[in-house]
DRENDO-1510 file (C-alpha; in Angstrom, 1 decimal, always signed):
<recs>
REC; n; res; u; v; w
REC; 1; MET; +130.7; +1.3; +144.2 .
REC; 2; GLN; +133.9; +3.2; +143.6 .
REC; 3; ILE; +136.9; +1.4; +145.0 .
REC; 4; ILE; +139.8; +3.6; +146.1 .
REC; 5; PRO; +143.0; +1.8; +147.3 .
REC; 6; ILE; +145.5; +4.0; +149.0 .
REC; 7; ALA; +149.1; +2.9; +149.1 .
REC; 8; SER; +152.7; +4.2; +149.5 .
REC; 9; GLY; +156.1; +3.1; +148.5 .
REC; 10; LYS; +157.4; +3.6; +152.0 .
REC; 11; GLY; +156.0; +4.0; +155.5 .
REC; 12; GLY; +155.7; +7.3; +157.4 .
REC; 13; VAL; +154.1; +9.4; +154.6 .
REC; 14; GLY; +150.7; +9.8; +156.2 .
REC; 15; LYS; +148.9; +7.2; +154.1 .
REC; 16; SER; +146.5; +5.9; +156.8 .
REC; 17; LEU; +145.8; +9.4; +158.1 .
REC; 18; LEU; +144.8; +10.5; +154.6 .
REC; 19; ALA; +142.7; +7.4; +154.1 .
REC; 20; ALA; +140.7; +7.9; +157.3 .
REC; 21; ASN; +140.1; +11.6; +156.7 .
REC; 22; ILE; +139.1; +11.2; +153.0 .
REC; 23; ALA; +136.6; +8.5; +154.1 .
REC; 24; ILE; +135.0; +10.8; +156.7 .
REC; 25; ALA; +134.9; +13.7; +154.2 .
REC; 26; LEU; +133.0; +11.5; +151.7 .
REC; 27; SER; +130.6; +10.3; +154.4 .
REC; 28; GLN; +130.0; +13.9; +155.4 .
REC; 29; ALA; +129.0; +14.6; +151.8 .
REC; 30; GLY; +126.1; +12.1; +152.2 .
REC; 31; LYS; +127.8; +9.0; +150.8 .
REC; 32; GLN; +127.8; +5.5; +152.2 .
REC; 33; VAL; +131.5; +4.7; +152.8 .
REC; 34; VAL; +133.4; +1.6; +153.9 .
REC; 35; LEU; +136.9; +2.1; +155.2 .
REC; 36; ALA; +139.0; -1.1; +155.3 .
REC; 37; ASP; +142.3; -1.6; +157.1 .
REC; 38; LEU; +144.3; -3.8; +154.8 .
REC; 39; ASP; +147.6; -2.9; +156.3 .
REC; 40; LEU; +147.7; -6.5; +157.5 .
REC; 41; GLY; +150.4; -7.0; +160.1 .
REC; 42; GLY; +150.5; -3.3; +160.9 .
REC; 43; SER; +146.8; -2.4; +161.4 .
REC; 44; ASN; +146.3; +0.8; +163.4 .
REC; 45; LEU; +143.5; +2.6; +161.5 .
REC; 46; HIS; +141.1; +2.1; +164.4 .
REC; 47; LEU; +143.2; +4.3; +166.6 .
REC; 48; ILE; +143.0; +7.2; +164.1 .
REC; 49; LEU; +139.2; +6.8; +164.0 .
REC; 50; GLY; +139.1; +6.8; +167.8 .
REC; 51; LEU; +137.7; +3.3; +168.0 .
REC; 52; ARG; +138.4; +1.2; +171.1 .
REC; 53; ASN; +137.7; -2.4; +172.1 .
REC; 54; ILE; +138.0; -3.8; +168.6 .
REC; 55; THR; +137.8; -7.5; +169.2 .
REC; 56; ALA; +137.5; -8.9; +165.7 .
REC; 57; GLY; +138.9; -8.1; +162.3 .
REC; 58; ILE; +140.1; -9.6; +159.0 .
REC; 59; GLY; +142.3; -12.0; +160.9 .
REC; 60; THR; +139.3; -13.3; +162.8 .
REC; 61; PHE; +137.4; -13.8; +159.6 .
REC; 62; LEU; +140.3; -15.8; +158.1 .
REC; 63; GLY; +141.2; -17.8; +161.1 .
REC; 64; ARG; +137.9; -18.7; +162.7 .
REC; 65; PRO; +135.8; -21.4; +160.8 .
REC; 66; GLY; +132.3; -20.2; +160.2 .
REC; 67; ALA; +133.0; -16.5; +160.8 .
REC; 68; ARG; +131.0; -14.2; +158.7 .
REC; 69; PHE; +132.6; -11.2; +157.0 .
REC; 70; GLU; +129.6; -9.0; +157.7 .
REC; 71; ASP; +130.1; -9.5; +161.5 .
REC; 72; ILE; +133.5; -7.7; +161.4 .
REC; 73; VAL; +132.1; -4.6; +159.6 .
REC; 74; VAL; +131.6; -2.1; +162.4 .
REC; 75; PRO; +129.8; +1.3; +162.6 .
REC; 76; THR; +131.8; +4.4; +163.5 .
REC; 77; ASP; +130.9; +7.7; +165.2 .
REC; 78; TYR; +130.6; +9.2; +161.7 .
REC; 79; SER; +127.2; +8.9; +159.9 .
REC; 80; GLY; +127.5; +6.8; +156.8 .
REC; 81; LEU; +130.9; +5.4; +157.5 .
REC; 82; ARG; +131.6; +1.8; +158.4 .
REC; 83; PHE; +134.9; +0.2; +159.2 .
REC; 84; VAL; +136.6; -3.1; +158.5 .
REC; 85; PRO; +139.4; -3.6; +161.1 .
REC; 86; GLY; +142.6; -5.5; +160.4 .
REC; 87; ASP; +144.4; -7.7; +162.9 .
REC; 88; ALA; +148.0; -6.7; +163.7 .
REC; 89; GLU; +148.2; -8.9; +166.8 .
REC; 90; ILE; +147.6; -12.2; +164.9 .
REC; 91; PRO; +151.0; -13.7; +164.0 .
REC; 92; GLY; +151.5; -14.2; +160.2 .
REC; 93; ILE; +148.4; -12.3; +159.2 .
REC; 94; ALA; +150.4; -10.2; +156.7 .
REC; 95; ASN; +151.4; -13.4; +154.8 .
REC; 96; ILE; +148.0; -14.4; +153.6 .
REC; 97; THR; +147.6; -17.2; +151.0 .
REC; 98; LEU; +146.2; -16.6; +147.5 .
REC; 99; ALA; +142.9; -18.2; +148.5 .
REC; 100; GLN; +142.6; -15.9; +151.5 .
REC; 101; LYS; +143.4; -12.9; +149.4 .
REC; 102; ARG; +140.7; -13.8; +146.9 .
REC; 103; SER; +138.3; -14.4; +149.7 .
REC; 104; ILE; +139.0; -10.9; +151.2 .
REC; 105; ILE; +138.6; -9.3; +147.8 .
REC; 106; ARG; +135.4; -11.1; +147.0 .
REC; 107; LYS; +133.8; -10.3; +150.4 .
REC; 108; ILE; +135.0; -6.7; +150.6 .
REC; 109; THR; +133.9; -5.7; +147.1 .
REC; 110; SER; +130.4; -7.2; +147.7 .
REC; 111; LEU; +129.6; -4.8; +150.5 .
REC; 112; ASP; +126.9; -2.2; +149.8 .
REC; 113; ALA; +128.5; +1.3; +149.7 .
REC; 114; ASP; +129.1; +4.2; +147.4 .
REC; 115; TYR; +132.8; +4.2; +148.2 .
REC; 116; LEU; +135.2; +1.6; +149.4 .
REC; 117; ILE; +138.5; +3.0; +150.8 .
REC; 118; LEU; +141.3; +0.5; +151.2 .
REC; 119; ASP; +144.2; +1.5; +153.4 .
REC; 120; LEU; +147.1; -0.7; +152.2 .
REC; 121; GLY; +150.4; -1.5; +153.8 .
REC; 122; ALA; +153.6; +0.2; +152.6 .
REC; 123; GLY; +155.9; -1.5; +150.2 .
REC; 124; THR; +155.6; -3.6; +147.1 .
REC; 125; ASN; +154.8; -7.2; +148.1 .
REC; 126; PHE; +152.4; -9.1; +145.8 .
REC; 127; ASN; +149.4; -8.9; +148.2 .
REC; 128; ILE; +149.7; -5.1; +148.5 .
REC; 129; LEU; +150.0; -4.8; +144.7 .
REC; 130; ASP; +147.0; -7.0; +144.0 .
REC; 131; PHE; +144.8; -5.1; +146.4 .
REC; 132; PHE; +146.0; -1.9; +144.8 .
REC; 133; LEU; +145.2; -3.2; +141.3 .
REC; 134; ILE; +141.6; -4.0; +142.2 .
REC; 135; ALA; +140.8; -0.5; +140.9 .
REC; 136; ALA; +142.1; +1.5; +138.0 .
REC; 137; HIS; +142.5; +4.7; +140.0 .
REC; 138; GLY; +144.4; +3.8; +143.2 .
REC; 139; ILE; +146.1; +6.6; +145.1 .
REC; 140; VAL; +149.8; +6.7; +145.8 .
REC; 141; VAL; +150.8; +8.9; +148.7 .
REC; 142; THR; +154.3; +10.3; +148.9 .
REC; 143; THR; +156.1; +13.2; +150.4 .
REC; 144; PRO; +158.6; +15.7; +148.9 .
REC; 145; THR; +161.6; +13.8; +150.4 .
REC; 146; PRO; +163.9; +12.1; +147.8 .
REC; 147; THR; +163.5; +8.6; +149.4 .
REC; 148; ALA; +159.7; +8.9; +149.4 .
REC; 149; THR; +159.4; +10.0; +145.7 .
REC; 150; VAL; +161.9; +7.3; +144.6 .
REC; 151; ASN; +159.9; +4.7; +146.5 .
REC; 152; ALA; +156.6; +6.0; +145.0 .
REC; 153; TYR; +158.2; +5.5; +141.5 .
REC; 154; LEU; +159.4; +2.0; +142.4 .
REC; 155; PHE; +155.9; +1.1; +143.7 .
REC; 156; LEU; +154.4; +2.1; +140.3 .
REC; 157; LYS; +157.1; +0.2; +138.5 .
REC; 158; ASN; +156.4; -2.9; +140.5 .
REC; 159; ALA; +152.7; -2.5; +139.8 .
REC; 160; MET; +153.5; -2.5; +136.1 .
REC; 161; PHE; +155.4; -5.8; +136.5 .
REC; 162; ARG; +152.5; -7.2; +138.5 .
REC; 163; ILE; +150.1; -6.3; +135.6 .
REC; 164; MET; +152.4; -8.2; +133.3 .
REC; 165; SER; +152.4; -11.2; +135.6 .
REC; 166; ASN; +148.6; -11.2; +135.8 .
REC; 167; THR; +148.1; -10.9; +132.0 .
REC; 168; PHE; +150.9; -13.1; +130.5 .
REC; 169; LYS; +149.8; -16.7; +130.3 .
REC; 170; ARG; +152.2; -19.0; +132.3 .
REC; 171; ASP; +153.5; -20.9; +129.2 .
REC; 172; SER; +153.7; -17.9; +126.9 .
REC; 173; ALA; +156.9; -16.6; +125.3 .
REC; 174; ALA; +156.4; -13.3; +127.1 .
REC; 175; ALA; +156.1; -15.0; +130.5 .
REC; 176; ARG; +159.3; -17.0; +129.8 .
REC; 177; TYR; +161.1; -13.9; +128.7 .
REC; 178; VAL; +160.3; -12.0; +131.9 .
REC; 179; SER; +161.0; -15.1; +134.0 .
REC; 180; ASP; +164.5; -15.2; +132.5 .
REC; 181; LEU; +165.0; -11.6; +133.3 .
REC; 182; ARG; +164.0; -12.1; +136.9 .
REC; 183; LYS; +166.8; -14.7; +137.3 .
REC; 184; ASP; +169.3; -12.0; +137.1 .
REC; 185; ALA; +168.3; -9.0; +139.3 .
REC; 186; THR; +171.0; -6.8; +137.7 .
REC; 187; ASN; +169.6; -7.3; +134.2 .
REC; 188; LEU; +166.0; -6.7; +135.4 .
REC; 189; GLN; +167.1; -3.4; +137.0 .
REC; 190; ARG; +168.8; -2.3; +133.8 .
REC; 191; VAL; +165.8; -2.9; +131.6 .
REC; 192; TYR; +163.4; -0.1; +130.8 .
REC; 193; ILE; +159.8; -1.1; +130.9 .
REC; 194; MET; +159.2; +0.5; +127.5 .
REC; 195; GLN; +162.0; -1.6; +126.0 .
REC; 196; LEU; +160.8; -4.7; +127.7 .
REC; 197; ILE; +157.3; -4.2; +126.3 .
REC; 198; GLU; +158.7; -3.6; +122.8 .
REC; 199; GLN; +160.6; -6.9; +123.0 .
REC; 200; VAL; +157.4; -8.7; +124.2 .
REC; 201; ARG; +155.6; -7.2; +121.1 .
REC; 202; ARG; +158.2; -8.8; +118.8 .
REC; 203; ILE; +158.2; -12.2; +120.4 .
REC; 204; ASP; +154.6; -12.6; +121.6 .
REC; 205; PRO; +152.1; -10.2; +120.0 .
REC; 206; VAL; +149.1; -11.8; +121.8 .
REC; 207; SER; +150.6; -11.2; +125.3 .
REC; 208; HIS; +151.6; -7.7; +124.2 .
REC; 209; ASP; +148.0; -6.9; +123.2 .
REC; 210; ALA; +146.7; -8.4; +126.5 .
REC; 211; PHE; +149.1; -6.3; +128.5 .
REC; 212; GLN; +148.3; -3.1; +126.6 .
REC; 213; THR; +144.5; -3.7; +127.2 .
REC; 214; ALA; +145.1; -4.2; +130.9 .
REC; 215; VAL; +147.5; -1.3; +131.4 .
REC; 216; ALA; +145.3; +1.2; +129.4 .
REC; 217; ARG; +142.8; +1.2; +132.3 .
REC; 218; PHE; +145.5; +1.7; +134.9 .
REC; 219; ARG; +145.5; +5.4; +135.8 .
REC; 220; PRO; +147.0; +5.8; +139.3 .
REC; 221; ARG; +146.6; +9.1; +141.2 .
REC; 222; LEU; +149.2; +10.9; +143.3 .
REC; 223; VAL; +148.8; +12.9; +146.6 .
REC; 224; LEU; +151.8; +14.9; +147.7 .
REC; 225; ASN; +151.7; +15.0; +151.5 .
REC; 226; MET; +153.6; +16.8; +154.2 .
REC; 227; MET; +154.7; +19.7; +152.0 .
REC; 228; GLU; +156.6; +22.6; +153.6 .
REC; 229; ASP; +157.0; +25.0; +150.7 .
REC; 230; PRO; +155.2; +25.6; +147.3 .
REC; 231; LYS; +158.4; +24.6; +145.5 .
REC; 232; ASP; +157.9; +21.1; +146.8 .
REC; 233; ALA; +155.2; +20.7; +144.2 .
REC; 234; ASP; +157.9; +20.3; +141.6 .
REC; 235; LYS; +158.8; +16.9; +143.2 .
REC; 236; ALA; +155.5; +15.6; +141.9 .
REC; 237; SER; +156.2; +16.9; +138.4 .
REC; 238; ARG; +159.5; +15.1; +138.4 .
REC; 239; LEU; +157.8; +11.9; +139.5 .
REC; 240; ARG; +155.3; +12.3; +136.7 .
REC; 241; ARG; +158.0; +12.8; +134.1 .
REC; 242; SER; +159.9; +9.7; +135.3 .
REC; 243; CYS; +156.7; +7.6; +135.1 .
REC; 244; GLU; +155.9; +8.8; +131.6 .
REC; 245; GLN; +159.4; +8.4; +130.3 .
REC; 246; TYR; +160.4; +5.1; +131.8 .
REC; 247; LEU; +157.1; +3.4; +132.4 .
REC; 248; GLY; +154.9; +4.8; +129.7 .
REC; 249; LEU; +152.4; +5.5; +132.6 .
REC; 250; PRO; +150.3; +8.6; +133.0 .
REC; 251; VAL; +149.9; +9.6; +136.6 .
REC; 252; GLU; +147.1; +12.0; +137.6 .
REC; 253; HIS; +147.7; +14.5; +140.4 .
REC; 254; LEU; +144.9; +14.4; +143.0 .
REC; 255; GLY; +146.2; +17.1; +145.3 .
REC; 256; ILE; +148.7; +18.5; +147.8 .
REC; 257; VAL; +148.6; +18.5; +151.6 .
REC; 258; TYR; +150.9; +20.7; +153.8 .
REC; 259; ARG; +152.5; +19.4; +157.0 .
REC; 260; ASP; +150.7; +20.6; +160.1 .
REC; 261; ASP; +151.6; +19.9; +163.7 .
REC; 262; LEU; +147.9; +20.0; +164.5 .
REC; 263; GLN; +147.8; +16.5; +163.0 .
REC; 264; ASP; +149.8; +15.1; +165.9 .
REC; 265; VAL; +147.6; +16.9; +168.4 .
REC; 266; ALA; +144.5; +15.4; +166.7 .
REC; 267; LEU; +146.0; +11.9; +166.7 .
REC; 268; GLN; +146.8; +12.1; +170.4 .
REC; 269; SER; +143.2; +13.1; +170.9 .
REC; 270; ARG; +142.1; +10.1; +168.8 .
REC; 271; LEU; +140.3; +12.4; +166.4 .
REC; 272; PRO; +140.9; +12.7; +162.6 .
REC; 273; ILE; +142.0; +16.2; +161.7 .
REC; 274; ILE; +138.8; +17.1; +159.8 .
REC; 275; ALA; +136.9; +16.4; +163.0 .
REC; 276; TYR; +139.4; +18.0; +165.3 .
REC; 277; LYS; +139.8; +21.2; +163.3 .
REC; 278; PRO; +137.8; +21.2; +160.1 .
REC; 279; ASN; +138.8; +24.8; +159.2 .
REC; 280; SER; +142.6; +24.1; +159.3 .
REC; 281; VAL; +144.6; +24.3; +156.1 .
REC; 282; LEU; +145.3; +20.5; +156.3 .
REC; 283; ALA; +141.6; +19.6; +156.8 .
REC; 284; GLN; +140.6; +21.9; +153.9 .
REC; 285; ALA; +143.1; +20.2; +151.7 .
REC; 286; VAL; +141.5; +16.8; +152.5 .
REC; 287; TYR; +138.0; +18.2; +151.7 .
REC; 288; ARG; +139.4; +19.5; +148.4 .
REC; 289; ILE; +140.7; +16.0; +147.5 .
REC; 290; ALA; +137.3; +14.4; +148.5 .
REC; 291; ASP; +135.5; +17.0; +146.3 .
REC; 292; LYS; +137.6; +16.0; +143.3 .
REC; 293; LEU; +136.7; +12.3; +143.9 .
REC; 294; LEU; +133.0; +13.2; +144.2 .
REC; 295; GLN; +133.1; +15.3; +141.0 .
REC; 296; LEU; +134.8; +12.5; +139.0 .
REC; 297; GLY; +132.2; +10.1; +140.1 .
REC; 298; ILE; +131.2; +7.1; +138.0 .
REC; 299; ASP; +129.8; +7.5; +134.4 .
REC; 300; GLU; +126.8; +5.8; +133.0 .
REC; 301; ASP; +129.0; +3.1; +131.5 .
REC; 302; ASP; +130.3; +2.3; +135.0 .
REC; 303; THR; +133.7; +3.9; +134.4 .
REC; 304; VAL; +135.3; +6.3; +136.8 .
REC; 305; GLY; +136.0; +9.8; +135.4 .
REC; 306; VAL; +139.6; +10.7; +134.7 .
REC; 307; LEU; +141.6; +13.9; +135.3 .
REC; 308; ASP; +143.5; +15.8; +132.6 .
REC; 309; VAL; +147.0; +15.0; +133.6 .
REC; 310; GLU; +148.6; +18.3; +132.5 .
REC; 311; GLU; +145.8; +20.3; +134.1 .
REC; 312; SER; +145.9; +18.3; +137.3 .
REC; 313; TYR; +149.6; +19.2; +137.9 .
REC; 314; GLU; +149.0; +22.9; +137.1 .
REC; 315; THR; +146.0; +22.9; +139.6 .
REC; 316; ALA; +148.2; +21.2; +142.3 .
REC; 317; GLU; +150.8; +23.9; +141.9 .
REC; 318; LEU; +148.2; +26.6; +142.3 .
REC; 319; GLU; +146.8; +24.9; +145.3 .
REC; 320; ALA; +150.3; +24.8; +146.8 .
REC; 321; GLU; +150.6; +28.5; +146.5 .
REC; 322; ILE; +147.1; +29.2; +147.9 .
REC; 323; ASP; +147.5; +26.9; +150.9 .
REC; 324; PHE; +150.9; +28.3; +151.7 .
REC; 325; ALA; +149.5; +31.8; +151.8 .
REC; 326; ALA; +146.7; +30.6; +154.1 .
REC; 327; LYS; +149.2; +28.9; +156.3 .
REC; 328; MET; +151.3; +32.0; +156.7 .
REC; 329; ASP; +148.1; +34.1; +157.4 .
REC; 330; TYR; +147.3; +31.6; +160.2 .
REC; 331; VAL; +150.8; +32.0; +161.7 .
REC; 332; GLU; +150.5; +35.8; +161.6 .
REC; 333; ASP; +147.1; +35.6; +163.3 .
REC; 334; LEU; +148.6; +33.5; +166.1 .
REC; 335; LEU; +151.4; +36.0; +166.6 .
REC; 336; HIS; +149.0; +38.9; +166.8 .
REC; 337; THR; +146.7; +37.2; +169.3 .
REC; 338; GLY; +149.6; +36.1; +171.4 .
REC; 339; ALA; +148.8; +32.4; +171.0 .
REC; 340; LEU; +152.2; +32.0; +169.4 .
REC; 341; THR; +155.2; +33.8; +170.7 .
REC; 342; GLN; +158.2; +34.9; +168.7 .
REC; 343; GLY; +160.2; +32.4; +170.7 .
REC; 344; ASP; +157.8; +29.6; +169.5 .
REC; 345; LEU; +158.2; +30.8; +165.9 .
REC; 346; VAL; +162.0; +30.9; +166.3 .
REC; 347; GLU; +162.0; +27.3; +167.7 .
REC; 348; THR; +159.8; +26.2; +164.8 .
REC; 349; VAL; +162.1; +27.7; +162.2 .
REC; 350; LYS; +165.1; +26.0; +163.9 .
REC; 351; THR; +163.4; +22.6; +163.8 .
REC; 352; GLN; +162.5; +23.0; +160.2 .
REC; 353; GLN; +166.1; +24.1; +159.4 .
REC; 354; LEU; +167.4; +20.8; +161.0 .
REC; 355; GLU; +164.9; +18.9; +158.9 .
REC; 356; ILE; +166.0; +20.7; +155.7 .
REC; 357; ASN; +169.7; +20.0; +156.5 .
REC; 358; GLN; +168.8; +16.3; +157.0 .
REC; 359; LEU; +167.0; +16.2; +153.6 .
REC; 360; ARG; +170.0; +17.8; +152.0 .
REC; 361; ARG; +172.2; +15.1; +153.3 .
REC; 362; GLU; +169.8; +12.5; +152.1 .
REC; 363; ASN; +169.6; +14.1; +148.7 .
REC; 364; GLN; +173.4; +14.2; +148.4 .
REC; 365; LEU; +173.6; +10.6; +149.3 .
REC; 366; LEU; +171.0; +9.7; +146.7 .
REC; 367; LYS; +172.8; +11.8; +144.1 .
REC; 368; SER; +176.1; +9.9; +144.7 .
REC; 369; LYS; +174.3; +6.6; +144.5 .
REC; 370; VAL; +172.6; +7.6; +141.2 .
REC; 371; LEU; +175.9; +8.7; +139.7 .
REC; 372; LYS; +177.5; +5.5; +140.7 .
REC; 373; ALA; +174.7; +3.5; +139.3 .
REC; 374; ALA; +174.7; +5.5; +136.1 .
REC; 375; SER; +178.4; +4.8; +135.7 .
REC; 376; GLN; +177.5; +1.1; +135.8 .
REC; 377; GLY; +174.8; +1.4; +133.3 .
REC; 378; PHE; +171.9; +1.1; +135.8 .
REC; 379; HIS; +168.5; +2.4; +135.0 .
REC; 380; LEU; +165.5; +2.8; +137.3 .
</recs>
């Protein structure tokens, strides 16, 4: 079974929508797929799938003595796709214990399927990071906005620290060194991961080797969602360079997805976009990502195939150009058929201009913060 955790540094980037649609696309390709809602405390994936009357979920399994995990795995309207609901209505469900987390991981990874898609909550708490690190090739979803890309970087940075925490023995010199750094948040922010690892190598070679072995298999993948323009693809390249320079981490690019108002219409209809309009530019982008996952597959030695990092970003830039052209052709067709008036087009442009101006203000604010932090010797 190939496990694909899907996470994001912040909410509102389309993570759950992407998880649901990828799961359906894989099931349509003839694969047995389990989609699990692990956004504990904020579970809403059943709404995207159009499922109603969900009466039991992970909270039920954790809170009801004798409950069987198999009983909360429910069928969907899509052949080959099963669903594990979360439980947003149960107070405190997001704050599960270590034992509960291990129980969920053990049960969910023992299910019989070709693919296990995990829709995780946004942010960087330990539970989210541990679910993400179940697999070597988790997907981080972000958008071109400055706040989203910064949060995607911080998510991966925190994942690196979590790998350290999981590999350094509690009484080791490396663990004590990192623990001392954590006591002063300012010092921890100033430390480059690469410098930290070099210091660990000097003081604790055994812990250093254990970390390098663990991190060598960590190859996260990126999806850039809600694009507006082909130039937005450059945001992913900047994120990649930051991860390589400051974290020593290669990040593969899995694909791009343009923003499409049809997604909102589909959601209101309680239909995933690839079921609502499979020929749309957005749906075709999802199918393309699913195809890449299928092509990578699992090798004979039980390892998942990897993408060539450089080539994956070049491919994504090409996809951005192709999809933008398709999107413009679609708009022109609507104008010619009368389905979209010039007034509608003007209103759309005005709305996008307002969004662009808002992004510019956010960008300016972030720049001022970065300059201020740089003057104080702060490093991401």
